[in-house]
C-alpha positions as CSV (number, residue, x, y, z in Angstrom):
1,X,-22.0,4.8,-11.1
2,X,-20.9,2.7,-13.8
3,X,-19.5,-1.0,-13.0
4,X,-15.7,-1.4,-11.8
5,X,-15.3,-3.3,-15.1
6,X,-16.6,-0.7,-17.4
7,X,-14.7,2.1,-16.1
8,X,-11.4,0.3,-16.3
9,X,-12.6,-0.8,-19.7
10,X,-13.0,2.8,-20.7
11,X,-9.5,3.4,-19.4
12,X,-8.0,0.5,-21.3
13,X,-9.6,2.1,-24.8
14,X,-7.9,5.0,-24.6
15,X,-4.5,4.9,-26.9
16,X,-2.7,7.5,-25.0
17,X,-2.1,5.8,-21.6
18,X,1.1,6.4,-20.4
19,X,3.1,3.6,-19.1
20,X,2.6,4.4,-15.6
21,X,-1.0,5.1,-16.0
22,X,-1.3,1.1,-17.5
23,X,0.6,-0.1,-15.2
24,X,-1.6,0.9,-12.3
25,X,-4.7,0.0,-14.4
26,X,-3.0,-3.4,-14.9
27,X,-2.5,-3.8,-11.4
28,X,-6.1,-3.0,-10.5
29,X,-7.8,-5.1,-12.9
30,X,-6.1,-8.3,-11.1
31,X,-7.4,-7.5,-8.1
32,X,-10.0,-10.3,-7.3
33,X,-12.2,-8.8,-5.0
34,X,-15.5,-6.9,-6.4
35,X,-14.6,-3.6,-4.7
36,X,-12.1,-1.3,-4.3
37,X,-10.0,-0.1,-1.1
38,X,-10.0,3.6,-0.7
39,X,-6.8,3.8,-2.0
40,X,-7.6,2.1,-5.0
41,X,-10.7,4.1,-5.9
42,X,-8.5,7.0,-5.2
43,X,-6.2,5.9,-8.2
44,X,-8.7,5.0,-10.7
45,X,-10.4,8.3,-10.3
46,X,-7.2,10.0,-10.9
47,X,-6.8,8.0,-14.0
48,X,-10.5,8.6,-15.0
49,X,-9.9,12.4,-14.4
50,X,-6.4,12.6,-16.0
51,X,-8.1,10.8,-19.3
52,X,-11.2,13.1,-19.1
53,X,-13.5,10.0,-18.6
54,X,-14.7,12.1,-15.2
């Protein structure tokens, strides 16, 4: 599986990100842990699926 930072970068590079998606991604990027909670992981996976990265 891709490293967390690489997964987020792939999403940040999408030009068609909606404002809400960008807001969620920005919040996830500010987390100072090296892991995501179950809810945070689900949100990231949802964004990846929505923007066809998964």
